[in-house]
Structures are given as structure tokens and as C-alpha cells.
C-alpha positions in Angstrom: -65.8 20.1 48.4 -67.8 22.4 50.7 -69.2 19.5 52.7 -65.8 18.0 53.2 -64.4 21.3 54.4 -67.2 21.7 56.9 -66.7 18.2 58.1 -63.0 18.8 58.5 -63.6 22.0 60.5 -66.0 20.2 62.7 -63.3 17.6 63.5 -60.8 20.3 64.2 -63.0 22.4 66.5 -64.8 19.5 68.2 -61.7 18.7 70.2 -62.2 17.2 73.7 -58.5 17.1 74.5 -57.9 20.6 76.0 -54.3 19.8 76.9 -53.4 19.4 73.2 -54.8 22.8 72.3 -53.1 24.5 75.2 -49.8 22.8 74.5 -50.0 23.6 70.8 -50.8 27.3 71.6 -48.1 27.6 74.2 -45.5 25.9 72.0 -46.4 28.1 69.1 -46.1 31.2 71.1 -42.7 30.2 72.6 -41.5 29.2 69.1 -42.7 32.5 67.6 -40.9 34.5 70.3 -37.7 32.5 69.9 -37.8 33.0 66.1 -38.3 36.8 66.6 -35.4 36.9 69.1 -33.0 34.5 67.4 -33.9 34.7 63.6 -33.0 31.0 63.3 -35.5 28.6 62.0 -33.6 25.4 63.0 -33.3 26.5 66.7 -36.9 27.6 66.6 -38.0 24.2 65.3 -35.9 22.4 67.9 -37.5 24.6 70.7 -40.9 23.7 69.3 -40.2 20.0 69.2 -38.8 20.0 72.7 -41.3 22.3 74.3 -44.5 20.8 72.9 -44.4 17.3 74.7 -43.3 18.9 77.9 -46.1 21.5 77.9 -48.6 18.8 76.9 -47.6 16.7 80.0 -47.8 19.8 82.2 -51.3 20.7 80.8 -52.5 17.1 81.1 -51.4 17.1 84.8 -53.1 20.5 85.5 -56.4 19.6 83.8 -56.4 16.2 85.6 -55.8 17.9 89.0 -58.6 20.4 88.2 -61.0 17.7 87.2 -60.2 15.7 90.4 -60.8 18.8 92.5 -64.1 19.4 90.9 -65.1 15.8 91.4 -64.1 16.0 95.1 -66.1 19.2 95.5 -69.1 17.5 94.0 -68.8 14.5 96.3 -68.2 16.6 99.3 -71.3 18.7 98.5 -73.3 15.5 98.2 -72.1 14.3 101.6 -73.2 17.7 103.1 -76.7 17.4 101.6 -77.9 13.9 102.3 -80.5 13.0 104.9 -79.9 10.9 108.0 -81.7 8.0 106.4 -79.4 8.3 103.3 -76.4 8.4 105.6 -77.6 5.2 107.4 -77.9 3.5 104.0 -74.5 4.6 102.9 -73.1 3.3 106.2 -74.7 0.0 105.3 -72.7 0.0 102.1 -69.5 0.7 104.0 -70.2 -1.9 106.6 -70.9 -4.4 103.8 -67.4 -3.7 102.5 -68.7 -3.3 99.0 -70.4 -0.7 96.8 -73.1 -3.4 96.2 -76.1 -4.2 98.4 -78.5 -7.0 97.6 -82.3 -6.7 97.4 -82.9 -7.7 101.0 -82.5 -4.0 102.0 -85.1 -2.8 99.5 -88.0 -2.8 102.0 -86.2 -1.0 104.8 -84.6 1.7 102.6 -87.0 2.0 99.6 -87.3 5.8 99.6 -83.6 6.3 100.2 -82.8 4.0 97.3 -85.2 6.0 95.1 -83.7 9.4 96.0 -80.1 8.2 95.5 -81.2 6.7 92.1 -82.7 10.0 91.1 -79.5 11.8 92.0 -77.6 9.3 89.7 -75.5 8.1 92.7 -77.0 4.7 92.8 -78.1 2.3 90.1 -80.2 -0.8 90.3 -78.5 -3.9 89.0 -79.8 -7.4 88.5 -79.5 -8.6 92.1 -79.3 -5.4 94.1 -78.0 -1.9 94.1 -74.7 -0.5 93.0 -73.4 2.7 94.7 -71.2 5.1 92.6 -67.6 4.0 93.3 -66.3 7.5 94.0 -69.0 8.1 96.5 -68.3 4.7 98.1 -64.6 5.4 98.4 -65.3 8.8 99.9 -67.8 7.2 102.3 -65.1 4.7 103.4 -62.9 7.7 104.2 -65.6 9.5 106.1 -67.0 6.5 107.9 -63.7 4.7 108.5 -64.8 3.6 111.9 -67.6 1.6 110.2 -65.3 -0.1 107.7 -64.4 -3.7 107.7 -60.6 -3.9 108.1 -58.9 -5.8 105.3 
């Protein structure tokens, strides 16, 4: 019994979906306030049922925007810190029109490939190197003069 209760509590408090918790809390507070003001359980329940999905969508949108802003800050910070050789390598990706470069560039950019791999921005795949897609998309925006027009 005690082990099952501990497992149940771990499931409850190990929640990754922050929007659900925020929406539940806000819907609960709105429902409590409406019950205190109106003293009607039916109307309070209807307010809860109507307000919860709306607040959940709002919190999902807010958290998604926040996560996108954090990701953009991280990518922008990266583009402010790379070296000239890394910039040339990233321009090669943009000129290639793909986030993939084959192994023929390995000799010319060996140290740049290694530093980008150490920063988890680049990974070595079977026949070449794969640049992080968010970094590649941002690089296409920054180096749009270097892009292949599609």
C-alpha cells in the first residue's frame, strides 16, 4: 500500500506539462471565487468546465512562446560567439542548401567540425555531418545573400 501511494505521488508530481498545472490552478481559483460570490454549485461547475480548456490553451501558447524565445536567445548567442572559421563552415552549409555536408570537407574544416560537435550543434552521420536544423534555419536568415534561391 505504501509503495503504491509513493508511486502514485511520483506520477502526480513528476508532471512535465506545466500548462495543465497552471490551467488547473487558475480554473480552481476562478471556480472557488465564483462559488464564494454566487453560492451556486451548478454555475461554479459550469465556470470550471468552460474556463479550464480556455486557460489551458492560453497557458500552452504562453509556454510555447517562452520556449521559442529562449531557443532564439540561445541560437543568437551562438551566432555571436562563433569564430571566423566556424562562420565560413556554416556559410558552406547555407551555400550547399542543406544542413548536411559530406565528408569531402573534413580535411579543410577538421577543427571547426570538432568544436561544433563538442557544442552539440553538429553531429557526425554515416556519410558526412549534420548541422542542427534550428541553427541551419537561423543561418539561412542571417546569411540570406549566400542562400541558393528555391
